[in-house]
N, C-alpha and C positions, 0 to 999 in steps of 0.2 A: 476508511474513516471519512464520512461524508461531511463536506463543508457546506455552510448555508449562505455563502456569499451570493448576493443578488447582482450578478454581473451582466445586467441587461445591455446588450449591444456591444459589450467590450470585445467580443470575438472579431469585431471589425477593426480593432486597433492594431493594425499590422505592425506598427512601430515597436510594439513591445517585443515582437518576435524577431528583432533585427540583430541578435547576437551573432557573432561570427561562428560558422559551423566548423568544427575542428577536424577537417580533413575528409577526403572522400572515402577512405577505407573503413570508417566507422571505428568504434572503440567500445570497450566493456568496462563496467563498474562492478566491483565486488559487493555482493549482498551477504550479510551475516545474520543468521537467526539470532535473535536477542539473547537466548540462553545457550548458544553454542559455546564450546570451550574457547573459541576464538574471540568471544565477546567480553569486554570489560564488565558487562552487566551479568555475566554468568553466575548463577547461584548453585554451587555444588551440592547444597543440601536438598534441592528439589529434584525429584525423579521426573521422568517423562509423564508418569501417571499423575503426579502432583500438578504439573502444569496444565495437563488436559482437563483435569477435574476443576481447577480454578477457573479456566475459561468457560467451561460448560456450566458450572454452577452459577457463574456471575453473568450469564447471558441475559438474565432478567434484570440486570442493573448495568446499563451501558455507561454509567458515570464512573464505574469502578476503574481504578488504575490497572488492576490485574486483568480486566477484560481485554484491554489493549496491550498491556505491558509484556505479558509472558509469551505472546505468539507473534511478535512483530519481526519483520525483516528490516535490517538496518543497512543503508547504503553508505559506503565509504567514499567520502569526498574530501578533497584537500582545497582549502580556501585561503586566499591572501598571498602576499609576497613579503617574506618567504611563506610557502604553504604550510598550513597546519591541518592535520587529519581530524575529521569529525565523522561520527557515526550517527546518522539521522534516519528516522523512520521513512521507508519508501512507501508512499501512499498514492495509489491511482485514483482515490476518491476525493482528493483535494487539490488545490490549485496554486498554492504558494510554497516556495522554498523559504525556510527560516531557520536560523540558528540561535541558540541561547547566547546572549551577549553580556559581557561584564564590562561596562563602560563608565567613564567619568567625564565630568564637564571639563572642556578645555577653554582656553582664552578666546578662541574664535567661534565657539558655539557650534562646532561641526557636529558633535554628537554628545548626547547626555542621557544618563539613566533617569533623569527626571524631566524629560522634555515632552511636549505635546500631550497626548492622552494618558501619559504616565505621570502627570504632574503631582499627583498625590501619593505616589508610591515611593518607598524607600529604596535605596540601592539594593541589588540582589544579594542574598546571603552568600557566604563563601561556597563555591560549588562542591557537590559531593565528589569524592575521589574519582569515581568512574566517569563523571560528566566532564566534557571539555567545553569551556566557554570561549567564544570568539571575542577577541579584543581588537577593535578597529585601529587602535593606536599602534598595534604591532604589525600592521600591514601597510606597506607603502603604496599599494594599488587600490586601497579602499576609497570610496567616494559616496556621498549622499545623493539620493534621487530628489530632484526638485519637485515642487508642487505642480508644475506644468509638464512634467515628464509623462510619457505614455503609460508607464507602469502605475504611477500615482493616479492618473485619470482612470485606468482600468479598475482600480479598487473602488471607484465611485464613492458611495456613502461610507465605505469602510476605511477611508483615508481622511486625514485632516492635515491642514497646513500649519507648520510651525511658523508663527509670525516673525520670530526673531531671525531665523535663518532662511525662511522661505523654502524649507525642506519638508519632505513628506513623512508623516507619521501614519501608522496603520493599526488597525484592530481587526484581527481575522478570527472568525467564530466557526465552531464546529457544531454539528447537529446535537451533540450531547450537552451543549451549553458551555463547553470549555472554550478558551480563547487564548490567543497570543497577541501581545501589543508591543510596539516598539517603533523602529526607524526603518524606512525603506532605503536600501543601499544598493551598491554595485561593487563587485570585486572580481578578481581572477579566480576561477575554479579550475583545478588541475585534477584530471581523472587518470586512473591507473594506479601505479605505485605498488601496493601490496599484492594485487592479483596478477600483475604483469609488469613488464618493463617498458612498454610503449606509452609512457605518460603523454597525455594529450591535453593541452591547455586551451581554454576558451576565455577570452577577455570579456569583462563587463557582463557577468550574469547578475540580473536583478534579484535580490533576495531580501528577506526581512531580518533585521538585527533585533531580536526579541529581548526587550529589557524586562518583560513581565509575562507571566502566564496565570491563568485563573481557571477554576472549575474542576481541575484534576491535575495530578502531577504528570508531566510528560517525561517518561523515563528513558530519555535519550538526549543527544546533543541538539536535536531539533527535528524538523520535518522536511522531507523532500517531496513536495507535491508533484505528482506526475499526471494530473488530470488534464482535461481538454481545454481548460481556460488559458488565457494568454500569458499568465505569470508562471505557469508550471515549468519545470525543468525540461519536460518533453517539448513544450512549445518553443522554448529558447534554444533547443539543441537539435534542430532539423526536423521536428514534428514526426519522427518515426522511431519507435523503440520496441524492444521485446524483453521479456523476463522469463526466467525458469527457476521456480522455487523448489529447492531441495527439501526432502522430507524432514520433519522436525527431529526424528530420532537418529539422524546421522550427525553426531556431535561435532565432527571435525571438518565438515563440508562447507563450502561456500556456494551460494546461489549466484546467478548472473543477471545483470541488467545491461542490455545491449542498445547501442544507438547507431543510427545511420546504416551503412552497408551490412553491419553485423546483426541488424535487427530482422533479417529475413527469416521467416519460419518455413523451412523446407523439409521438416521431418516427415517420415512416412505417415500417411493418413491425415495430413494437415487439412483443416476445413476453415474456409473464410466466410464471414458473414458481415452484412452492413452494420455499422454503428447507427443507432436510431436516435432521433432527437430527444433530448431530455427536456423536462419542464424548466421554466425560467429560474427556479430556485435550485436547480441541479445542473447548472451549466458545466461544471467541471467533470461530470460523471461520464463513464463509458458504458452505455446501455446497449444491450443486444436483445434480440427476441428469441424465445424458445418456443418451438411449435409443439413439442411433446417430449415425453420421457420414455426410456426403456429400462427394464430391469432384467438382467440375465438374458439380454438379447430380445426380449419380448416387449411389445408396446404396453405401456401402462394405461389401462382403461381410464377414460375421463380426463386425459391431459392432451386434448386435441386443439384447444384454443391457444392463440398466441399470447405469451406472457412476456413482459418487459423485465429484464434482470440486469442489475448493475455489476460490473466486474470491479472488485475493490480489494486491493492487497492490504488495506489498513483496517478491514473488518475481519474478525476471526471466523466466526461460524457463518454458515449459509442460512439466509432467511428467505423463505418462500411463502407466497400467498397460500393459505390453508386450502381453500376450495379449489383453486386452479391447479396447484401442483403438489403441495405437501401431503394432504390427506391421501390422494391416490398413490403417491410414491411410498408413503409409509405402509399402506395396505399391501402393496405389491412386494415390498421388501420383507414384510412380516410373513407373507404367504410362502415365500421361498425359504426363508431362514427357519420358520417354524416347521416347514416340511422336511428340512434337513435334520430335524431333531434337536435343534439348539434350545435349551431351556431359557425362558425369559428371566430377566432380573429386574427388581424394582428400580425405577429411575431415581437417581440421587436428588433430582430436582424436578418439579412439575414442568419446567421448560423442556426437558428432554422427554421425548415421547416413546422411544423404542430402544430398549436395552436388553442385552443378553449376557448370560453367564457363560464365559468362555474359559473358565479356570481349568477345564480338562482338555482344551483344544491346543494342539501343538502348533499348528499353522493357522493363526488367526486370520491373516489376510486371505487364506484359501477358502474361508467359509463366507466371505463377504461377496455377494453377487455384484457383477458390474452394473453401474448406473451410467446410462448414456443420455446426453442432452442432444436432442434433434433440433438443430439450429433453424431459425426462421430466415426470412430474406429471400426465399425462392431457391436457394442452392441445395437444400436438403442435406447439408453436411452434418456430421455427427462428432461429438466429443465424448470420449469415454473417461469417466472419473476413476481414479485408483481407489482401492479399498481404504487407504489412509485418507482419501479425500472425502469419504462419506461417513465413516465411523471413527471414533476415537476411544481409546482405553481410558476411562475416567478414574479407574482404580484397578488394582491388580485383579484380573479375572472378570471385569465388567466392561462390556463394549456397548457404546451408545451411539445412536445416529447423531451426527454433527450438523443436523439441519433442523431449524426451528421455525416457528411461525412468525410472520410479520404481525405487527400490531400498531395501532395509531400512536400509542404512548411510547413504545420501545423502539420499533423500527418499522416505519410505514412502507418502506421500499423493499422489493425483493433484491437480494444481494448474493452474489457468488463470492464468498469470503476466502481468506487465504488457506484455510484447511482444505477446501475443495480444489484450490489452485496448485496444490503440491503436485510435482511431477507433471505439470502441463507447461509446454512452451507456448507463451501467449505473445502475439505481436499486435501492435497498434499502429495504424497509419492514419494520422490526423488529416492529411490532404486527401487521401483516397476514401476516408471515412469508413475504414474496415477494421475488423478484428479477426485474427487468425489463431486457431487453437490446434495443438497437436499433443498427444500423449508422449511423454519423453522421460528418460532417466536423467533428471536434472543434475544429479551428482556426477554422473559420467560426463555429461555435457560440459559442466563447469570445469572439471579437471582437464578435459580435452581442450577447452578454450585456453586455459592457462598454459598447457604444454605447447599448443600450436603457436601461441603468441611468443612464448619464450624461444621457440625455434626460429622465429622470424628476426629476432634482434641479435 
């Protein structure tokens, strides 16, 4: 999910990234698919096909809650003293960590639901049963960030100063027009817990205590920005992380978000490529270059020019420039799948360009040809996407390509979304300015991480 903060020059504000790093051994954070049976947001009435169809059909309307809501991965974080567990959307395309807050005015004016840029809003309604709201008064380690603090300065025009308390208020906006507003704060974040027993605490993580949201409903406890900007959790926790997203259809599995020494991607076939500079209005993004594509091991004609693509766990589908990548990819896939005798199916929406009738196919994954990204940057590395990373079953028996075109109105940037990122181990090193990719069985990897950590304690 792309944020539109204009953080010109804030990457130089090293003071924002001064949080204590929690140990040399690294640690892991549990990621839960939003509609996993482990999630409090799980809707047992929705089938896998229902969720896929909702995301696909609503790709032409990025303001829809369902477009983001049904395919998100939620990070389990524990905040405050004593710690309270929250599930917030893990988003490599934005730069701020924030939680929904339920606050009231106190005598010292430390925090208020009607402070700063929220002065005309009423206190938040009682939270839905599944949503957990952070209450600053329940945490003995909570503090406000002052107007002259590095984090407040990093927000630039997206911050304002509360004249009464000289504390920093924020307004953080996303590309779809949605926003979160509230109070910039700091508190103790505790990682671990449900996924392992080696809980690791880090004092004074700067985050937003959001007293209001607008534009759409954020169907989680908040957002965990993992982008390249100085306020992201990645920047505050050692500037090196990796993630491995388990496939949507494994209901009881956890995915993994690793920091520090555990963030090394050493899987067989791992390929490393440089992160390339983003434009000033995309400072938080992780952009890589793709030299060309392959389908079923064969080069895709017409995809030999370098294209910039953003890696974004907060976007569902993959968006590619039509002329440079999407049209040649679709033609090559159609040639292989038509040649295998698969009958076409009418797309349920004009956004989806290539659909097949697989009602008589027993092994659906077996009929999807491999799609390989040939990475730029001079290394020549390749990343093979799984079948589930390129096609989705939008309804029983109908399989559609989960790649759509960019457009100035909908999505002007090419994005590798979280459907494509399933069963890839992806590592980001902010200091080395590299991204590393490897095809992996993320379900097995996450279970192995849990077992190995449990054996160590």
